[in-house]
C-alpha positions as CSV (number, residue, x, y, z in Angstrom):
1,M,-21.4,11.7,-1.1
2,E,-21.5,15.4,0.0
3,F,-19.0,18.1,0.3
4,N,-18.1,20.1,3.1
5,G,-15.8,22.8,2.2
6,D,-12.5,20.9,1.0
7,A,-13.7,17.6,2.7
8,L,-15.8,14.9,0.9
9,M,-18.1,12.9,3.2
10,I,-18.9,9.3,1.8
11,D,-20.7,6.2,3.4
12,T,-19.2,2.7,3.6
13,D,-22.3,1.0,2.4
14,M,-21.9,1.8,-1.2
15,S,-22.8,-0.8,-3.7
16,M,-20.0,-1.6,-6.5
17,E,-21.9,0.5,-8.8
18,E,-21.8,3.6,-6.4
19,I,-18.0,2.7,-5.8
20,I,-17.2,2.8,-9.5
21,K,-19.2,6.1,-9.8
22,F,-17.2,7.3,-6.7
23,E,-13.9,6.5,-8.4
24,E,-14.9,8.2,-11.6
25,F,-15.9,11.4,-9.9
26,I,-13.0,11.7,-7.4
27,R,-9.8,10.9,-9.7
28,P,-10.1,14.0,-11.8
29,R,-10.7,16.1,-8.5
30,I,-8.4,14.4,-6.2
31,D,-6.1,17.6,-6.1
32,F,-8.8,19.9,-4.7
33,I,-10.0,17.6,-1.9
34,E,-8.2,17.8,1.5
35,T,-9.8,15.3,3.4
36,I,-12.2,12.3,2.8
37,E,-14.3,11.3,5.8
38,V,-16.3,8.2,6.1
39,E,-19.7,8.3,7.7
40,E,-19.5,6.2,11.1
41,G,-22.1,3.4,11.7
42,C,-22.4,2.3,8.2
43,A,-21.7,-1.6,7.2
44,L,-18.7,-2.0,4.9
45,K,-20.3,-3.9,1.8
46,S,-17.1,-4.2,-0.2
47,S,-13.2,-4.3,0.2
48,A,-13.2,-2.4,-3.0
49,L,-14.0,0.9,-1.3
50,L,-10.8,0.2,0.9
51,S,-8.7,-0.4,-1.8
52,I,-9.8,2.7,-3.6
53,L,-9.2,4.9,-0.6
54,V,-5.7,3.3,-0.2
55,S,-5.0,3.9,-4.0
56,L,-6.1,7.5,-3.5
57,K,-3.9,8.0,-0.6
58,K,-1.0,6.6,-2.4
59,T,-1.8,8.8,-5.4
60,R,-1.9,12.1,-3.1
61,P,-0.2,11.3,0.1
62,K,-1.2,14.6,1.7
63,L,-4.8,13.5,1.4
64,Q,-6.1,13.1,4.7
65,I,-8.6,9.8,5.4
66,P,-9.1,9.4,8.9
67,F,-11.0,6.2,8.3
68,L,-7.8,4.5,7.1
69,E,-5.6,5.8,9.8
70,K,-8.1,4.2,12.4
71,G,-7.7,1.0,11.1
72,L,-11.2,-0.5,12.1
73,S,-14.7,-0.4,11.5
74,I,-17.7,-2.0,13.1
75,A,-20.4,-3.5,11.1
76,P,-23.6,-5.1,12.7
77,A,-23.4,-8.2,10.4
78,Y,-19.5,-8.8,10.6
79,G,-18.5,-7.4,13.9
80,T,-15.3,-5.3,14.2
81,I,-13.3,-5.3,11.0
82,H,-9.7,-4.6,11.4
83,W,-7.1,-3.6,8.7
84,I,-3.6,-2.7,8.5
85,Y,-2.4,0.2,6.3
86,H,1.1,0.7,5.1
87,D,2.3,3.6,3.1
């Protein structure tokens, strides 16, 4: 994770321990973050990260998460992964 102004950059290849730490870190700071950017080219290791990002978006609808809106990711091990996100 790294901050760039009001944006937070994360990787999709987080382990479950890193995802738990990410959630613990982000929840109290959610009002101060405008955008969560996801680094491209990383393999999505867990659907838990998608669940947390959707939960954050529902908690704060103004939060921008382009990764969710894009609706797909390409992982070397799994190929193209598609999802549908509804508000």
